[in-house]
C-alpha positions as CSV (number, residue, x, y, z in Angstrom):
1,M,43.9,67.5,-0.8
2,P,44.9,70.7,-2.7
3,P,48.1,72.4,-1.5
4,L,47.6,75.3,0.8
5,P,48.2,78.7,-0.8
6,A,50.8,81.1,0.4
7,L,49.3,83.3,3.1
8,P,49.9,87.0,3.6
9,A,51.6,87.8,6.9
10,T,48.9,90.0,8.5
11,G,45.7,92.0,7.9
12,P,42.3,91.3,6.4
13,A,43.8,89.6,3.4
14,A,45.5,87.1,5.7
15,R,42.2,86.3,7.5
16,A,40.3,85.9,4.3
17,A,43.0,83.6,3.0
18,I,42.9,81.5,6.1
19,R,39.1,81.1,5.8
20,A,39.5,80.1,2.2
21,A,42.1,77.5,3.0
22,R,40.0,76.0,5.8
23,G,37.1,75.7,3.4
24,A,39.3,73.9,0.9
25,T,40.4,71.3,3.4
26,R,36.8,70.5,4.3
27,R,35.7,69.9,0.7
28,V,35.3,66.2,-0.4
29,P,35.9,65.6,-4.1
30,A,32.8,64.4,-6.0
31,G,32.3,60.7,-6.1
32,L,34.1,59.9,-2.8
33,P,31.9,58.5,0.0
34,L,31.8,60.2,3.3
35,S,33.7,58.3,6.0
36,K,31.8,57.3,9.2
37,P,33.4,56.9,12.6
38,P,33.5,53.3,13.8
39,P,30.6,52.3,16.0
40,R,31.1,52.5,19.7
41,A,31.1,49.3,21.7
42,P,28.1,49.1,24.0
43,R,28.8,49.5,27.7
44,R,28.6,46.3,29.7
45,H,25.7,47.3,31.9
46,L,23.7,48.4,28.8
47,A,24.4,45.1,27.1
48,A,23.3,43.1,30.2
49,R,20.1,45.2,30.4
50,S,19.3,44.4,26.7
51,Q,19.9,40.7,27.3
52,R,17.5,40.8,30.3
53,S,14.8,42.5,28.4
54,D,14.8,39.7,25.8
55,T,13.3,37.4,28.4
56,G,10.6,39.8,29.5
57,A,6.8,39.8,28.9
58,G,5.8,38.7,25.5
59,A,8.6,36.1,25.3
60,G,6.1,33.3,25.3
61,A,4.0,31.4,27.8
62,G,5.7,30.7,31.0
63,A,8.3,33.5,30.6
64,P,7.6,36.1,33.2
65,A,9.2,39.6,32.9
66,G,12.8,39.8,33.8
67,G,13.5,36.2,33.3
68,N,12.2,35.2,36.8
69,S,11.9,31.5,37.3
70,W,9.1,31.6,39.9
71,I,6.4,30.5,37.4
72,V,7.1,26.8,37.2
73,R,4.1,25.9,34.9
74,D,2.1,28.1,32.5
75,T,-0.4,26.5,30.1
76,V,-1.8,29.8,28.8
77,S,-1.6,29.8,25.0
78,A,-4.1,32.6,24.2
79,R,-5.6,35.6,26.0
80,P,-7.8,34.3,28.9
81,D,-11.2,35.9,29.6
82,V,-10.3,36.2,33.3
83,I,-7.3,35.5,35.6
84,V,-8.4,33.9,38.9
85,M,-6.1,34.4,41.9
86,L,-6.7,31.9,44.7
87,A,-6.0,33.9,47.9
88,G,-4.6,31.2,50.2
89,G,-4.6,32.8,53.6
90,Q,-3.9,36.1,55.3
91,N,-1.6,37.4,58.1
92,A,-2.9,38.7,61.4
93,D,-2.2,42.3,60.3
94,G,-4.3,41.9,57.1
95,S,-1.3,41.5,54.8
96,N,-0.8,38.6,52.3
97,P,1.3,35.6,53.4
98,P,4.7,35.0,51.6
99,W,3.3,32.3,49.3
100,V,0.8,34.8,47.9
101,E,2.9,37.9,47.3
102,R,6.6,38.6,46.6
103,R,8.9,38.4,49.6
104,S,12.7,38.4,49.9
105,A,14.1,35.3,51.5
106,A,17.3,37.1,52.6
107,P,18.3,40.8,52.8
108,A,20.5,42.1,50.0
109,R,24.1,42.6,50.8
110,P,24.5,46.3,51.6
111,R,26.3,48.5,49.1
112,A,29.6,50.2,50.0
113,P,29.1,53.9,50.8
114,R,29.5,56.1,47.8
115,R,32.3,58.6,48.0
116,A,31.6,62.2,47.4
117,P,33.0,63.2,43.9
118,R,35.9,65.6,43.7
119,R,35.3,69.0,42.1
120,P,35.9,68.9,39.2
121,P,36.5,65.1,39.0
122,P,39.2,64.2,36.5
123,L,37.1,61.1,35.5
124,P,33.5,59.9,36.2
125,A,33.2,58.6,39.7
126,R,33.8,54.9,40.1
127,R,31.0,52.9,41.7
128,V,31.6,49.8,43.8
129,P,29.5,47.1,42.2
130,P,26.6,46.0,44.5
131,G,26.2,42.5,45.9
132,P,23.9,39.9,44.3
133,P,20.2,40.7,44.6
134,A,18.1,39.0,47.3
135,P,16.5,35.9,45.9
136,A,13.0,37.4,45.9
137,R,10.4,34.8,45.3
138,A,7.4,36.0,43.5
139,R,4.1,34.5,44.4
140,R,0.5,34.3,43.2
141,L,-0.3,38.0,43.1
142,D,2.9,38.9,41.2
143,A,2.1,36.2,38.6
144,C,-1.4,37.7,38.2
145,A,0.0,41.2,37.7
146,E,2.5,39.9,35.1
147,L,-0.3,38.0,33.3
148,H,-2.5,41.1,33.3
149,R,0.3,43.1,31.8
150,R,0.8,40.4,29.2
151,H,-2.8,39.8,28.2
152,G,-4.9,42.7,29.6
153,S,-7.3,40.2,31.2
154,P,-9.2,41.2,34.4
155,I,-8.2,39.6,37.7
156,V,-10.6,38.0,40.2
157,C,-9.1,37.8,43.7
158,S,-11.0,34.9,45.2
159,G,-11.1,34.3,48.9
160,G,-13.2,35.4,51.9
161,G,-11.4,33.6,54.7
162,T,-10.7,30.1,56.1
163,P,-12.5,27.9,58.6
164,H,-9.2,27.0,60.1
165,R,-8.4,30.5,61.7
166,P,-10.4,33.3,63.1
167,P,-11.2,36.2,60.7
168,V,-8.8,39.1,60.4
169,L,-10.1,42.5,61.7
170,N,-8.9,45.9,60.6
171,A,-8.0,48.8,62.9
172,H,-11.7,49.7,63.1
173,G,-12.8,46.2,64.1
174,Y,-14.3,45.2,60.7
175,V,-13.5,42.0,58.9
176,T,-10.9,42.3,56.1
177,T,-11.1,39.5,53.6
178,E,-8.3,37.7,51.7
179,S,-9.7,39.1,48.4
180,A,-9.5,42.6,49.7
181,A,-5.9,42.2,50.8
182,G,-5.1,40.8,47.3
183,A,-6.8,43.7,45.6
184,R,-4.9,46.2,47.6
185,Y,-1.6,44.6,46.6
186,L,-2.5,44.6,42.9
187,L,-3.5,48.2,43.0
188,A,-0.2,49.1,44.6
189,A,1.5,47.1,41.9
190,G,0.0,49.4,39.2
191,V,-3.0,47.3,38.1
192,D,-6.0,49.5,37.2
193,A,-8.8,49.2,39.7
194,R,-11.3,48.6,36.9
195,S,-9.4,45.4,36.1
196,V,-9.6,43.9,39.6
197,L,-12.6,42.1,40.9
198,R,-13.3,40.4,44.2
199,E,-15.0,37.2,45.3
200,S,-15.4,37.2,49.0
201,A,-18.0,34.4,49.7
202,S,-15.6,31.5,49.5
203,M,-13.9,30.0,52.6
204,D,-12.0,27.2,50.8
205,T,-10.9,26.1,47.4
206,V,-14.2,24.5,46.6
207,G,-15.9,27.9,47.2
208,N,-13.2,29.6,45.2
209,G,-14.2,27.6,42.1
210,Y,-18.0,27.7,42.6
211,F,-18.5,31.3,43.6
212,T,-16.0,32.6,40.9
213,L,-17.9,30.6,38.3
214,T,-21.4,31.7,39.4
215,A,-20.7,35.3,40.5
216,H,-18.3,36.3,37.6
217,C,-17.9,33.8,34.8
218,L,-21.4,32.7,34.0
219,P,-23.0,36.2,34.1
220,R,-20.2,37.6,31.8
221,R,-20.0,34.5,29.6
222,W,-16.3,34.1,30.5
223,T,-15.3,30.6,29.3
224,R,-11.5,30.8,29.2
225,L,-10.2,30.8,32.8
226,C,-6.6,31.1,34.0
227,V,-6.2,29.8,37.5
228,V,-3.1,31.0,39.5
229,T,-2.0,29.3,42.6
230,S,1.0,27.5,44.3
231,Q,2.5,24.2,43.3
232,F,1.3,22.4,46.5
233,H,-2.2,23.7,45.8
234,M,-2.5,23.2,42.1
235,P,-3.5,19.5,41.7
236,R,-6.7,20.0,43.8
237,S,-7.4,23.5,42.4
238,A,-7.2,22.2,38.8
239,A,-9.5,19.3,39.6
240,I,-12.1,21.6,41.3
241,F,-12.2,24.2,38.5
242,R,-12.3,21.6,35.7
243,T,-15.0,19.6,37.4
244,L,-17.1,22.7,37.9
245,A,-16.5,23.7,34.2
246,R,-17.7,20.2,33.2
247,L,-20.8,20.6,35.3
248,A,-21.5,24.0,33.8
249,E,-21.1,22.6,30.3
250,A,-23.7,19.9,31.2
251,D,-26.1,22.7,31.9
252,G,-25.5,24.3,28.4
253,H,-22.8,26.8,29.3
254,G,-19.4,27.0,27.7
255,P,-17.4,25.2,26.4
256,F,-14.8,26.1,29.0
257,R,-11.0,26.0,29.0
258,V,-9.1,26.1,32.3
259,D,-5.5,27.1,31.9
260,L,-3.1,26.8,34.9
261,V,-0.3,29.0,36.1
262,E,1.5,27.6,39.2
263,V,4.2,29.4,41.1
264,S,7.1,27.8,43.0
265,D,6.8,26.5,46.6
266,E,10.5,27.1,47.1
267,G,11.2,28.7,50.5
268,V,7.6,29.4,51.5
269,F,7.4,26.9,54.4
270,E,9.7,24.7,56.4
271,D,10.1,21.3,54.8
272,E,8.0,19.5,57.3
273,V,5.2,22.1,57.0
274,L,5.2,21.7,53.2
275,E,5.1,17.9,53.4
276,A,2.2,18.1,55.9
277,R,0.3,20.4,53.6
278,R,0.9,18.3,50.5
279,A,-0.4,15.2,52.4
280,R,-3.5,17.1,53.4
281,E,-4.0,18.3,49.8
282,A,-3.8,14.7,48.5
283,R,-6.4,13.6,51.0
284,S,-8.7,16.5,50.2
285,L,-8.3,15.8,46.4
286,A,-9.3,12.1,46.9
287,R,-12.4,13.2,49.0
288,W,-13.4,15.8,46.3
289,E,-13.3,13.2,43.5
290,A,-15.4,10.8,45.6
291,D,-18.0,13.4,46.6
292,T,-18.5,14.8,43.0
293,R,-18.3,11.6,41.0
294,G,-22.0,11.2,40.6
295,L,-23.1,14.9,40.2
296,A,-24.7,15.7,36.9
297,G,-24.9,19.6,36.8
298,L,-24.6,22.8,38.8
299,A,-27.9,22.3,40.5
300,A,-26.9,19.0,42.0
301,F,-23.5,20.5,43.0
302,A,-25.2,23.5,44.7
303,Q,-27.4,21.1,46.7
304,W,-24.4,19.0,47.7
305,L,-22.4,22.2,48.7
306,H,-25.1,23.8,50.8
307,E,-26.3,20.6,52.5
308,T,-23.0,18.8,53.3
309,H,-20.0,21.1,53.1
310,L,-18.5,22.3,56.3
311,C,-18.1,25.9,55.2
312,Y,-21.5,26.4,53.6
313,A,-24.0,23.9,55.0
314,V,-26.4,25.3,57.7
315,P,-26.7,21.8,59.3
316,R,-22.9,22.0,60.0
317,Q,-22.5,25.6,61.0
318,H,-22.1,24.7,64.7
319,E,-18.8,23.1,63.6
320,L,-17.4,26.5,62.6
321,G,-15.7,28.9,65.1
322,V,-13.9,26.2,67.0
323,P,-10.4,24.8,66.5
324,T,-10.2,22.5,63.5
325,A,-8.8,19.0,63.5
326,L,-5.7,20.1,61.5
327,D,-2.4,19.2,62.9
328,D,-0.1,22.0,64.0
329,L,2.2,21.6,61.0
330,A,-0.5,21.8,58.3
331,L,-2.1,24.7,60.2
332,K,1.0,26.8,59.6
333,S,0.2,26.7,55.9
334,Y,-3.1,28.5,56.2
Protein backbone atom coordinates (compact mmCIF):
# COMPACT_ATOMS: atom_id res chain seq x y z
CA MET A 1 0.00 0.00 0.00
CA PRO A 2 1.51 3.45 -0.89
CA PRO A 3 2.20 5.81 2.02
CA LEU A 4 -0.46 8.39 2.76
CA PRO A 5 0.49 11.91 1.63
CA ALA A 6 0.69 14.78 4.09
CA LEU A 7 -2.75 16.41 4.32
CA PRO A 8 -3.49 20.13 4.62
CA ALA A 9 -5.18 21.06 7.86
CA THR A 10 -8.49 22.43 6.52
CA GLY A 11 -10.32 23.73 3.47
CA PRO A 12 -11.17 22.34 -0.01
CA ALA A 13 -7.60 21.21 -0.57
CA ALA A 14 -7.81 19.04 2.57
CA ARG A 15 -11.07 17.39 1.42
CA ALA A 16 -9.63 16.71 -2.06
CA ALA A 17 -6.54 15.17 -0.55
CA ILE A 18 -8.64 12.94 1.70
CA ARG A 19 -10.62 11.69 -1.32
CA ALA A 20 -7.43 10.99 -3.24
CA ALA A 21 -5.95 9.11 -0.30
CA ARG A 22 -9.07 6.94 0.05
CA GLY A 23 -8.95 6.09 -3.63
CA ALA A 24 -5.32 5.09 -3.32
CA THR A 25 -6.06 2.68 -0.49
CA ARG A 26 -8.78 0.96 -2.54
CA ARG A 27 -6.63 0.30 -5.59
CA VAL A 28 -5.26 -3.22 -6.03
CA PRO A 29 -1.91 -3.51 -7.85
CA ALA A 30 -2.16 -5.24 -11.24
CA GLY A 31 -1.68 -9.00 -11.18
CA LEU A 32 -2.89 -9.53 -7.62
CA PRO A 33 -6.13 -11.57 -7.26
CA LEU A 34 -9.11 -10.12 -5.46
CA SER A 35 -9.60 -11.74 -2.10
CA LYS A 36 -13.01 -13.27 -1.31
CA PRO A 37 -14.56 -13.52 2.12
CA PRO A 38 -14.70 -17.07 3.49
CA PRO A 39 -18.03 -18.87 2.82
CA ARG A 40 -20.57 -18.74 5.61
CA ALA A 41 -21.47 -22.00 7.26
CA PRO A 42 -25.09 -23.02 6.54
CA ARG A 43 -27.54 -22.75 9.36
CA ARG A 44 -28.59 -25.97 10.98
CA HIS A 45 -32.24 -25.83 10.00
CA LEU A 46 -31.34 -25.08 6.36
CA ALA A 47 -28.89 -27.99 6.24
CA ALA A 48 -31.53 -30.31 7.68
CA ARG A 49 -34.05 -29.10 5.11
CA SER A 50 -31.57 -29.83 2.30
CA GLN A 51 -31.00 -33.34 3.62
CA ARG A 52 -34.73 -33.97 3.76
CA SER A 53 -35.23 -32.77 0.20
CA ASP A 54 -32.72 -35.34 -1.05
CA THR A 55 -35.16 -38.10 -0.17
CA GLY A 56 -38.17 -36.53 -1.86
CA ALA A 57 -39.99 -37.32 -5.09
CA GLY A 58 -37.77 -38.47 -7.86
CA ALA A 59 -35.40 -40.27 -5.51
CA GLY A 60 -36.43 -43.56 -7.06
CA ALA A 61 -39.19 -46.13 -6.79
CA GLY A 62 -40.49 -46.59 -3.32
CA ALA A 63 -39.15 -43.26 -2.03
CA PRO A 64 -42.08 -40.96 -1.24
CA ALA A 65 -41.59 -37.24 -0.74
CA GLY A 66 -40.11 -36.20 2.54
CA GLY A 67 -38.57 -39.58 3.26
CA ASN A 68 -41.83 -40.99 4.66
CA SER A 69 -41.76 -44.72 5.27
CA TRP A 70 -45.45 -45.46 4.79
CA ILE A 71 -44.96 -46.96 1.31
CA VAL A 72 -43.63 -50.40 2.19
CA ARG A 73 -43.50 -51.79 -1.35
CA ASP A 74 -43.33 -50.04 -4.72
CA THR A 75 -42.69 -52.01 -7.91
CA VAL A 76 -43.19 -49.05 -10.28
CA SER A 77 -40.18 -48.76 -12.57
CA ALA A 78 -41.66 -46.58 -15.34
CA ARG A 79 -44.55 -44.19 -15.78
CA PRO A 80 -47.86 -46.08 -15.37
CA ASP A 81 -50.76 -45.38 -17.69
CA VAL A 82 -53.09 -45.15 -14.70
CA ILE A 83 -52.95 -45.24 -10.90
CA VAL A 84 -55.77 -47.28 -9.37
CA MET A 85 -56.75 -46.44 -5.80
CA LEU A 86 -58.81 -49.16 -4.10
CA ALA A 87 -61.19 -47.26 -1.83
CA GLY A 88 -61.64 -49.68 1.06
CA GLY A 89 -64.56 -48.28 3.03
CA GLN A 90 -66.12 -45.03 4.15
CA ASN A 91 -67.02 -43.44 7.46
CA ALA A 92 -70.61 -42.70 8.40
CA ASP A 93 -70.07 -38.98 7.73
CA GLY A 94 -68.83 -39.66 4.19
CA SER A 95 -65.13 -39.18 4.99
CA ASN A 96 -62.37 -41.68 4.28
CA PRO A 97 -61.28 -44.19 6.95
CA PRO A 98 -57.79 -43.91 8.43
CA TRP A 99 -56.34 -46.71 6.29
CA VAL A 100 -57.29 -44.72 3.15
CA GLU A 101 -56.14 -41.18 3.97
CA ARG A 102 -53.49 -39.60 6.17
CA ARG A 103 -54.31 -39.47 9.85
CA SER A 104 -52.27 -38.58 12.93
CA ALA A 105 -51.98 -41.36 15.46
CA ALA A 106 -51.26 -38.93 18.29
CA PRO A 107 -51.49 -35.16 18.65
CA ALA A 108 -48.28 -33.24 18.36
CA ARG A 109 -46.78 -31.87 21.57
CA PRO A 110 -47.90 -28.24 21.85
CA ARG A 111 -45.30 -25.58 21.27
CA ALA A 112 -44.28 -23.23 24.04
CA PRO A 113 -45.92 -19.81 23.67
CA ARG A 114 -43.83 -17.35 21.73
CA ARG A 115 -42.72 -14.30 23.66
CA ALA A 116 -43.37 -10.87 22.24
CA PRO A 117 -40.11 -9.37 20.93
CA ARG A 118 -38.63 -6.36 22.58
CA ARG A 119 -38.43 -3.13 20.65
CA PRO A 120 -35.83 -2.88 19.35
CA PRO A 121 -34.54 -6.40 20.18
CA PRO A 122 -30.81 -6.59 20.73
CA LEU A 123 -30.73 -9.96 18.94
CA PRO A 124 -33.22 -11.98 16.85
CA ALA A 125 -35.91 -13.54 19.03
CA ARG A 126 -35.05 -17.04 20.23
CA ARG A 127 -37.64 -19.71 19.46
CA VAL A 128 -38.26 -22.70 21.66
CA PRO A 129 -37.80 -25.80 19.47
CA PRO A 130 -41.09 -27.66 18.87
CA GLY A 131 -41.72 -31.19 20.01
CA PRO A 132 -41.42 -34.15 17.65
CA PRO A 133 -44.03 -34.26 14.86
CA ALA A 134 -47.00 -36.54 15.27
CA PRO A 135 -46.36 -39.91 13.63
CA ALA A 136 -48.77 -39.23 10.77
CA ARG A 137 -49.34 -42.37 8.77
CA ALA A 138 -50.08 -41.78 5.14
CA ARG A 139 -52.49 -44.10 3.44
CA ARG A 140 -53.70 -45.00 0.00
CA LEU A 141 -54.83 -41.57 -1.17
CA ASP A 142 -51.62 -39.91 -0.05
CA ALA A 143 -49.61 -42.52 -1.93
CA CYS A 144 -51.70 -41.88 -5.07
CA ALA A 145 -51.17 -38.13 -4.81
CA GLU A 146 -47.42 -38.66 -4.47
CA LEU A 147 -47.32 -41.07 -7.43
CA HIS A 148 -49.28 -38.57 -9.51
CA ARG A 149 -46.80 -35.81 -8.67
CA ARG A 150 -43.94 -38.14 -9.57
CA HIS A 151 -45.28 -39.57 -12.84
CA GLY A 152 -48.18 -37.35 -13.95
CA SER A 153 -50.46 -40.37 -14.42
CA PRO A 154 -54.25 -40.09 -13.95
CA ILE A 155 -55.82 -41.62 -10.85
CA VAL A 156 -58.90 -43.84 -10.83
CA CYS A 157 -60.69 -43.88 -7.47
CA SER A 158 -62.37 -47.27 -7.50
CA GLY A 159 -65.20 -48.11 -5.13
CA GLY A 160 -68.95 -47.70 -4.94
CA GLY A 161 -69.69 -49.23 -1.57
CA THR A 162 -69.66 -52.50 0.32
CA PRO A 163 -72.24 -55.24 0.92
CA HIS A 164 -71.20 -55.38 4.56
CA ARG A 165 -72.59 -51.98 5.60
CA PRO A 166 -75.50 -49.73 4.59
CA PRO A 167 -74.68 -47.00 2.05
CA VAL A 168 -73.59 -43.57 3.28
CA LEU A 169 -76.02 -40.70 2.64
CA ASN A 170 -75.07 -37.04 2.39
CA ALA A 171 -76.89 -34.14 4.06
CA HIS A 172 -79.50 -34.14 1.27
CA GLY A 173 -80.23 -37.85 1.56
CA TYR A 174 -78.32 -38.94 -1.55
CA VAL A 175 -75.81 -41.79 -1.66
CA THR A 176 -72.17 -40.74 -1.54
CA THR A 177 -69.77 -43.34 -2.88
CA GLU A 178 -66.29 -44.30 -1.74
CA SER A 179 -64.85 -43.11 -5.04
CA ALA A 180 -66.45 -39.67 -4.61
CA ALA A 181 -64.98 -39.35 -1.12
CA GLY A 182 -61.57 -40.29 -2.48
CA ALA A 183 -61.85 -37.80 -5.34
CA ARG A 184 -62.73 -34.99 -2.92
CA TYR A 185 -59.63 -35.77 -0.87
CA LEU A 186 -57.36 -35.74 -3.93
CA LEU A 187 -58.75 -32.43 -5.16
CA ALA A 188 -58.17 -30.91 -1.72
CA ALA A 189 -54.59 -32.26 -1.89
CA GLY A 190 -53.98 -30.26 -5.07
CA VAL A 191 -54.49 -32.91 -7.76
CA ASP A 192 -56.09 -31.44 -10.89
CA ALA A 193 -59.69 -32.55 -11.37
CA ARG A 194 -58.92 -33.55 -14.96
CA SER A 195 -56.47 -36.14 -13.60
CA VAL A 196 -58.99 -37.84 -11.29
CA LEU A 197 -61.50 -40.44 -12.48
CA ARG A 198 -64.12 -42.41 -10.60
CA GLU A 199 -65.31 -45.98 -10.78
CA SER A 200 -68.49 -46.33 -8.71
CA ALA A 201 -70.02 -49.62 -9.85
CA SER A 202 -67.89 -51.91 -7.71
CA MET A 203 -68.89 -53.15 -4.27
CA ASP A 204 -65.82 -55.27 -3.55
CA THR A 205 -62.26 -55.89 -4.74
CA VAL A 206 -63.38 -58.17 -7.57
CA GLY A 207 -65.54 -55.35 -8.88
CA ASN A 208 -62.67 -52.89 -8.41
CA GLY A 209 -60.60 -54.91 -10.86
CA TYR A 210 -63.31 -55.75 -13.39
CA PHE A 211 -65.01 -52.37 -13.67
CA THR A 212 -61.73 -50.41 -13.66
CA LEU A 213 -60.53 -52.61 -16.49
CA THR A 214 -63.71 -52.46 -18.58
CA ALA A 215 -64.76 -48.86 -17.89
CA HIS A 216 -61.37 -47.15 -18.07
CA CYS A 217 -58.42 -49.28 -19.15
CA LEU A 218 -59.74 -51.11 -22.21
CA PRO A 219 -61.45 -48.10 -23.85
CA ARG A 220 -58.31 -45.96 -23.43
CA ARG A 221 -55.85 -48.76 -24.16
CA TRP A 222 -54.17 -48.39 -20.79
CA THR A 223 -52.01 -51.44 -20.29
CA ARG A 224 -49.64 -50.39 -17.51
CA LEU A 225 -51.56 -50.27 -14.22
CA CYS A 226 -50.35 -49.23 -10.78
CA VAL A 227 -52.57 -50.64 -8.02
CA VAL A 228 -52.44 -48.87 -4.65
CA THR A 229 -53.82 -50.46 -1.50
CA SER A 230 -52.92 -51.54 2.04
CA GLN A 231 -50.62 -54.38 3.06
CA PHE A 232 -53.44 -56.54 4.41
CA HIS A 233 -55.36 -56.07 1.14
CA MET A 234 -52.56 -56.42 -1.41
CA PRO A 235 -52.20 -60.21 -1.87
CA ARG A 236 -55.81 -60.63 -3.00
CA SER A 237 -55.84 -57.34 -4.94
CA ALA A 238 -52.71 -58.29 -6.86
CA ALA A 239 -54.15 -61.72 -7.69
CA ILE A 240 -57.45 -60.21 -8.91
CA PHE A 241 -55.91 -57.54 -11.13
CA ARG A 242 -53.31 -59.90 -12.58
CA THR A 243 -55.91 -62.60 -13.30
CA LEU A 244 -58.14 -60.06 -15.06
CA ALA A 245 -55.15 -58.78 -17.04
CA ARG A 246 -54.40 -62.36 -18.12
CA LEU A 247 -58.02 -62.87 -19.22
CA ALA A 248 -57.94 -59.60 -21.18
CA GLU A 249 -54.73 -60.71 -22.91
CA ALA A 250 -56.45 -63.96 -23.87
CA ASP A 251 -59.02 -61.80 -25.69
CA GLY A 252 -56.32 -59.95 -27.63
CA HIS A 253 -55.77 -56.91 -25.40
CA GLY A 254 -52.51 -55.83 -23.87
CA PRO A 255 -49.97 -57.04 -23.00
CA PHE A 256 -50.55 -55.72 -19.48
CA ARG A 257 -48.24 -54.91 -16.62
CA VAL A 258 -49.62 -54.57 -13.09
CA ASP A 259 -47.35 -52.70 -10.67
CA LEU A 260 -48.05 -52.68 -6.95
CA VAL A 261 -47.74 -49.96 -4.33
CA GLU A 262 -48.77 -51.04 -0.84
CA VAL A 263 -48.92 -48.83 2.21
CA SER A 264 -48.32 -49.76 5.81
CA ASP A 265 -50.92 -51.35 8.08
CA GLU A 266 -49.23 -49.88 11.14
CA GLY A 267 -51.72 -48.41 13.57
CA VAL A 268 -54.84 -48.60 11.40
CA PHE A 269 -56.62 -51.30 13.44
CA GLU A 270 -56.34 -52.96 16.78
CA ASP A 271 -54.20 -56.07 16.55
CA GLU A 272 -57.09 -58.52 16.82
CA VAL A 273 -59.06 -56.64 14.13
CA LEU A 274 -56.08 -56.73 11.76
CA GLU A 275 -55.57 -60.45 12.34
CA ALA A 276 -59.26 -61.14 11.70
CA ARG A 277 -59.14 -59.17 8.44
CA ARG A 278 -55.95 -60.90 7.29
CA ALA A 279 -57.55 -64.29 7.94
CA ARG A 280 -60.62 -63.27 5.94
CA GLU A 281 -58.43 -62.01 3.10
CA ALA A 282 -56.60 -65.34 2.97
CA ARG A 283 -59.90 -67.26 2.75
CA SER A 284 -61.21 -64.93 0.04
CA LEU A 285 -57.99 -65.29 -1.96
CA ALA A 286 -58.23 -69.08 -1.89
CA ARG A 287 -61.87 -68.91 -3.03
CA TRP A 288 -60.97 -66.47 -5.83
CA GLU A 289 -58.26 -68.77 -7.16
CA ALA A 290 -60.63 -71.73 -7.12
CA ASP A 291 -63.49 -69.84 -8.82
CA THR A 292 -61.40 -68.39 -11.67
CA ARG A 293 -59.05 -71.28 -12.37
CA GLY A 294 -60.98 -72.56 -15.40
CA LEU A 295 -61.99 -69.23 -16.97
CA ALA A 296 -60.60 -68.54 -20.43
CA GLY A 297 -61.47 -64.90 -21.17
CA LEU A 298 -63.41 -61.82 -20.09
CA ALA A 299 -66.67 -63.14 -21.50
CA ALA A 300 -66.49 -66.21 -19.29
CA PHE A 301 -65.53 -64.06 -16.34
CA ALA A 302 -68.44 -61.66 -16.91
CA GLN A 303 -70.84 -64.60 -16.98
CA TRP A 304 -69.43 -65.96 -13.72
CA LEU A 305 -69.55 -62.50 -12.10
CA HIS A 306 -73.15 -61.71 -12.98
CA GLU A 307 -74.53 -65.18 -12.35
CA THR A 308 -72.82 -66.21 -9.11
CA HIS A 309 -71.20 -63.28 -7.28
CA LEU A 310 -73.07 -61.94 -4.26
CA CYS A 311 -72.63 -58.27 -5.18
CA TYR A 312 -73.58 -58.47 -8.88
CA ALA A 313 -75.77 -61.55 -9.50
CA VAL A 314 -79.51 -60.98 -9.74
CA PRO A 315 -80.27 -64.53 -8.46
CA ARG A 316 -78.53 -63.50 -5.20
CA GLN A 317 -79.74 -59.93 -4.80
CA HIS A 318 -82.12 -60.99 -2.01
CA GLU A 319 -79.00 -61.62 0.09
CA LEU A 320 -78.03 -57.94 -0.01
CA GLY A 321 -79.38 -55.39 2.44
CA VAL A 322 -79.20 -57.73 5.42
CA PRO A 323 -76.42 -58.17 8.01
CA THR A 324 -73.55 -60.20 6.60
CA ALA A 325 -71.96 -63.27 8.12
CA LEU A 326 -68.80 -61.34 8.99
CA ASP A 327 -67.68 -61.59 12.57
CA ASP A 328 -67.64 -58.36 14.55
CA LEU A 329 -63.84 -58.04 14.47
CA ALA A 330 -63.51 -58.31 10.69
CA LEU A 331 -66.48 -55.98 10.20
CA LYS A 332 -64.56 -53.19 11.90
CA SER A 333 -62.13 -53.19 8.99
CA TYR A 334 -64.79 -52.26 6.40
